[in-house]
C-alpha positions as CSV (number, residue, x, y, z in Angstrom):
1,X,-3.2,-5.6,-11.6
2,X,-1.5,-2.4,-13.4
3,X,-3.7,0.7,-13.7
4,X,-3.1,3.3,-16.3
5,X,-5.6,6.1,-16.4
6,X,-6.3,9.9,-16.4
7,X,-8.2,11.2,-13.4
8,X,-9.5,14.8,-14.4
9,X,-9.9,17.0,-11.5
10,X,-10.6,20.2,-13.3
11,X,-11.0,21.5,-17.0
12,X,-11.3,25.2,-16.7
13,X,-8.9,28.1,-18.1
14,X,-8.4,31.2,-16.2
15,X,-11.9,31.4,-14.9
16,X,-13.8,28.4,-13.2
17,X,-17.4,27.9,-13.9
18,X,-20.1,26.3,-12.1
19,X,-19.2,23.1,-13.8
20,X,-15.5,23.3,-14.4
21,X,-13.0,23.7,-11.5
22,X,-9.5,25.0,-12.5
23,X,-7.0,22.4,-13.9
24,X,-6.0,19.6,-12.0
25,X,-5.0,16.0,-13.6
26,X,-3.8,12.8,-11.9
27,X,-2.2,10.2,-14.2
28,X,-2.3,6.8,-12.6
29,X,0.8,4.8,-14.0
30,X,0.8,1.4,-12.7
31,X,1.6,1.9,-9.0
32,X,2.4,5.7,-9.4
33,X,0.7,8.9,-9.5
34,X,1.7,12.0,-11.2
35,X,-0.2,15.2,-10.4
36,X,-0.1,17.6,-13.0
37,X,-1.2,21.6,-12.9
38,X,-2.8,21.6,-9.4
39,X,-5.1,24.6,-9.8
40,X,-7.2,26.3,-6.9
41,X,-9.6,23.8,-5.5
42,X,-7.5,20.8,-6.5
43,X,-7.5,19.2,-2.9
44,X,-11.4,19.4,-2.7
45,X,-11.7,17.7,-6.2
46,X,-9.1,15.1,-5.1
47,X,-11.7,14.2,-2.3
48,X,-14.8,14.2,-4.9
49,X,-12.7,12.1,-7.2
50,X,-11.4,9.5,-4.6
51,X,-7.8,10.4,-4.9
52,X,-5.8,10.6,-1.8
53,X,-2.4,12.3,-0.9
54,X,-0.6,9.0,-0.9
55,X,-1.5,8.5,-4.3
56,X,0.8,11.5,-5.4
57,X,4.5,10.5,-6.3
58,X,5.3,13.4,-8.5
59,X,4.0,16.9,-9.2
60,X,4.4,18.5,-12.5
61,X,3.6,22.1,-13.2
62,X,3.8,23.3,-16.6
63,X,3.9,27.1,-15.6
64,X,3.1,29.6,-12.9
65,X,-0.1,31.1,-13.9
66,X,-2.7,30.8,-11.1
67,X,-5.2,28.5,-12.9
68,X,-2.3,25.8,-13.1
69,X,-0.6,26.4,-9.7
70,X,-2.6,28.2,-6.9
71,X,-3.8,24.6,-5.5
72,X,0.1,23.7,-5.0
73,X,0.1,25.1,-1.6
74,X,-2.9,23.2,-0.5
75,X,-1.9,19.9,-2.1
76,X,1.6,20.2,-0.5
77,X,0.3,20.9,2.9
78,X,-2.1,17.9,2.6
79,X,0.7,15.5,1.7
80,X,2.2,16.5,4.9
81,X,-0.8,16.4,7.1
82,X,-1.6,12.8,5.7
83,X,2.1,12.1,6.5
84,X,2.6,10.7,3.2
85,X,5.0,7.4,3.4
86,X,7.3,8.0,0.3
87,X,9.1,10.9,-1.0
88,X,7.5,13.5,-3.6
89,X,9.4,15.1,-6.4
90,X,8.2,18.3,-7.7
91,X,8.9,19.7,-11.4
92,X,8.4,23.1,-12.5
93,X,10.0,25.8,-14.6
94,X,13.4,26.9,-12.9
95,X,12.5,30.4,-13.6
96,X,9.7,30.4,-11.4
97,X,11.4,29.0,-8.5
98,X,10.2,32.2,-6.4
99,X,6.8,31.5,-7.2
100,X,7.3,27.6,-6.1
101,X,8.9,28.9,-2.6
102,X,6.0,31.2,-2.0
103,X,3.4,28.7,-2.5
104,X,5.3,25.9,-0.8
105,X,5.6,28.0,2.4
106,X,2.4,30.0,1.9
107,X,1.3,29.4,5.5
108,X,2.5,27.6,8.6
109,X,2.3,23.8,8.8
110,X,4.5,21.0,9.8
111,X,6.7,19.2,7.4
112,X,6.7,15.4,7.6
113,X,7.3,14.5,4.1
114,X,10.4,14.6,1.8
115,X,9.6,16.9,-0.9
116,X,12.3,16.8,-3.5
117,X,12.7,19.8,-6.0
118,X,13.8,19.0,-9.6
119,X,13.1,22.4,-11.6
120,X,13.3,22.2,-15.5
121,X,15.5,24.5,-17.4
122,X,16.7,24.5,-21.1
123,X,14.6,23.6,-24.3
124,X,14.3,19.9,-23.4
125,X,15.1,17.8,-20.6
126,X,14.9,14.3,-19.4
127,X,13.8,14.4,-15.8
128,X,13.9,10.8,-14.7
129,X,14.9,7.6,-16.9
130,X,14.5,5.0,-14.0
131,X,11.5,2.7,-12.9
132,X,8.5,2.2,-15.2
133,X,9.0,5.3,-17.3
134,X,11.1,8.1,-18.6
135,X,9.9,11.7,-17.8
136,X,10.7,14.4,-20.5
137,X,9.9,17.9,-20.6
138,X,10.0,20.4,-23.6
139,X,9.6,24.2,-23.8
140,X,6.4,25.7,-24.9
141,X,5.3,29.1,-26.3
142,X,3.5,31.2,-23.6
143,X,3.8,34.6,-22.3
144,X,5.7,33.0,-19.2
145,X,7.9,30.4,-19.4
146,X,6.1,26.8,-19.8
147,X,7.1,23.3,-20.2
148,X,5.0,20.4,-21.5
149,X,5.5,16.8,-20.2
150,X,5.9,13.2,-21.7
151,X,6.0,9.9,-20.1
152,X,7.7,7.2,-22.2
153,X,7.5,3.3,-21.1
154,X,10.6,1.3,-22.2
155,X,10.0,-1.0,-25.2
156,X,9.2,-4.6,-23.9
157,X,8.9,-8.2,-25.7
158,X,5.7,-9.9,-26.5
159,X,5.7,-13.7,-26.2
160,X,4.4,-15.5,-29.3
161,X,2.9,-18.8,-28.1
162,X,2.8,-20.5,-31.5
163,X,6.7,-20.1,-31.7
164,X,7.0,-21.5,-28.1
165,X,5.1,-24.4,-29.0
166,X,7.1,-25.2,-31.9
167,X,10.1,-25.4,-29.8
168,X,8.7,-27.2,-27.0
169,X,8.6,-24.5,-24.5
170,X,5.8,-24.4,-21.9
171,X,5.1,-23.9,-18.3
172,X,7.8,-22.7,-15.9
173,X,10.3,-22.7,-18.7
174,X,8.6,-19.8,-20.2
175,X,9.3,-17.6,-17.3
176,X,12.8,-18.7,-17.2
177,X,13.3,-18.0,-20.9
178,X,12.0,-14.5,-20.2
179,X,14.2,-14.0,-17.2
180,X,17.3,-15.5,-18.8
181,X,16.8,-14.5,-22.2
182,X,17.8,-18.1,-23.5
183,X,16.9,-21.5,-22.6
184,X,18.1,-24.7,-24.2
185,X,19.7,-22.8,-27.2
186,X,16.4,-20.9,-27.8
187,X,16.6,-17.1,-27.6
188,X,13.9,-14.8,-26.1
189,X,13.8,-12.9,-29.6
190,X,13.3,-15.9,-31.5
191,X,9.8,-16.8,-29.9
192,X,8.8,-12.9,-29.2
193,X,8.3,-9.8,-31.0
194,X,8.9,-6.2,-29.9
195,X,6.0,-4.5,-27.8
196,X,6.1,-0.8,-28.0
197,X,6.2,0.9,-24.7
198,X,3.0,3.3,-24.2
199,X,3.6,7.1,-24.6
200,X,1.7,9.9,-22.8
201,X,2.0,13.6,-23.1
202,X,0.6,16.5,-21.3
203,X,0.5,19.8,-23.2
204,X,-1.2,22.9,-21.4
205,X,-0.8,26.8,-22.5
206,X,1.0,27.3,-25.5
207,X,0.8,28.4,-29.1
208,X,1.9,26.0,-31.9
209,X,5.5,25.3,-31.5
210,X,8.1,22.8,-32.1
211,X,7.9,21.6,-28.4
212,X,4.0,20.6,-29.0
213,X,4.7,18.6,-31.9
214,X,7.9,16.6,-30.1
215,X,5.7,16.0,-27.1
216,X,2.8,14.6,-29.0
217,X,4.8,12.4,-31.4
218,X,3.6,9.0,-31.4
219,X,1.6,9.3,-28.1
220,X,-1.1,6.7,-27.3
221,X,-2.7,9.5,-25.0
222,X,-2.3,13.2,-25.6
223,X,-3.9,15.6,-23.1
224,X,-3.8,18.9,-24.5
225,X,-5.3,22.4,-24.1
226,X,-8.0,23.6,-26.4
227,X,-8.7,26.9,-24.8
228,X,-10.5,28.5,-27.8
229,X,-12.5,27.5,-31.0
230,X,-11.5,28.4,-34.4
231,X,-13.4,31.7,-35.0
232,X,-11.4,33.1,-32.1
233,X,-7.8,31.7,-33.3
234,X,-6.6,35.3,-33.1
235,X,-7.3,35.4,-29.5
236,X,-5.4,31.9,-29.1
237,X,-2.2,33.3,-30.8
238,X,-2.2,36.6,-28.8
239,X,-2.5,35.1,-25.5
240,X,-0.4,31.9,-26.2
241,X,-3.2,29.1,-26.5
242,X,-4.5,26.7,-28.9
243,X,-7.8,26.1,-30.6
244,X,-9.5,22.7,-30.7
245,X,-8.8,22.3,-34.3
246,X,-5.1,23.1,-33.9
247,X,-4.8,20.7,-31.1
248,X,-6.5,17.9,-33.5
249,X,-4.3,18.7,-36.4
250,X,-1.2,18.2,-34.1
251,X,-2.7,14.8,-32.9
252,X,-3.4,13.8,-36.5
253,X,0.2,14.5,-37.7
254,X,1.7,12.8,-34.6
255,X,-0.2,9.9,-35.0
256,X,-1.9,10.0,-31.5
257,X,-4.1,7.1,-30.6
258,X,-6.5,9.0,-27.9
259,X,-7.0,12.7,-27.8
260,X,-8.2,14.4,-24.6
261,X,-9.1,18.0,-25.1
262,X,-9.2,20.4,-21.9
263,X,-8.8,23.7,-20.4
264,X,-11.7,25.4,-22.0
265,X,-12.5,29.2,-21.9
266,X,-15.6,30.1,-20.0
267,X,-17.0,31.9,-23.1
268,X,-18.0,28.6,-24.5
269,X,-20.8,26.7,-22.7
270,X,-21.2,23.9,-25.0
271,X,-18.4,21.2,-24.7
272,X,-19.8,19.3,-27.9
273,X,-18.4,22.2,-30.0
274,X,-14.9,21.2,-29.2
275,X,-15.4,17.7,-30.2
276,X,-17.2,18.7,-33.4
277,X,-14.1,21.1,-34.3
278,X,-11.7,18.4,-33.7
279,X,-13.5,15.9,-36.0
280,X,-13.9,18.6,-38.7
281,X,-10.2,19.3,-38.5
282,X,-9.5,15.7,-39.5
283,X,-8.8,13.6,-36.2
284,X,-10.1,10.3,-36.5
285,X,-8.8,8.5,-33.3
286,X,-10.3,8.2,-29.9
287,X,-11.5,11.7,-28.6
288,X,-12.5,12.5,-25.4
289,X,-13.6,16.1,-24.5
290,X,-12.6,16.3,-20.7
291,X,-15.1,16.9,-18.0
292,X,-14.5,17.2,-14.1
293,X,-14.3,14.0,-12.2
294,X,-13.7,11.9,-15.3
295,X,-11.6,8.9,-15.7
296,X,-9.9,8.2,-18.8
297,X,-8.1,4.9,-19.5
298,X,-5.0,4.7,-21.5
299,X,-5.4,2.7,-24.8
300,X,-4.7,-0.9,-24.5
301,X,-1.1,-1.9,-25.5
């Protein structure tokens, strides 16, 4: 059975709190796991959330501020300690290669796993287009080079039973039709409709920019930073962040189905304030204010 869910490992911004660890998010996408922005303490949060090193197939770092990357050293060493049996691919801004190298080799350890490096550069990139999704990146607007990531599932087809029945197709013949595309003169497109592939985007530290909107467009789930609330929008702009209201307006304009707000400043003790601001800004879809160790399922297709 396929599983598509977000496991939230941490939701704090620069300073962790008693209830919020630094960033960390694992996206389970069928049989694969993508770890986003492992901040300090991610390895321990993985243990608490029931996430194993073997669950990680890719690591995506948006930028090299500490709250998004200091946990990378521990995660990489844990992957090797546990002798993960598959290669792991790491994506990160190419301009931060020296930071990545320092974190990867922060201390001595035995390397037992193939860790492939696939840094990101330019304004936009397709990082992989094989398998169950296409992974894309877009440049964001932050004081250091930063990228957001987007997964796009290929479109499929949904069989329409009534049309199958009209043409007398049932049982094993349905599988043959799906496999071959045609059966006894009946084409697959005559008894099915397009099933749009799911879309997921991960947007961290950034001001409003084209990259944010491109990543969010048509997403089933958008995980996006909302470091500040609207009264502090001037701080958000100065330091390269978003408010909950800005994130909500982006999601509304992009047609996002499920909005997940995260990356909260320690100055705001009440998480309900982020939900209220997002609703006041006009977002009417499914809304989650992320909390550490929360699991959030992608909307049903």
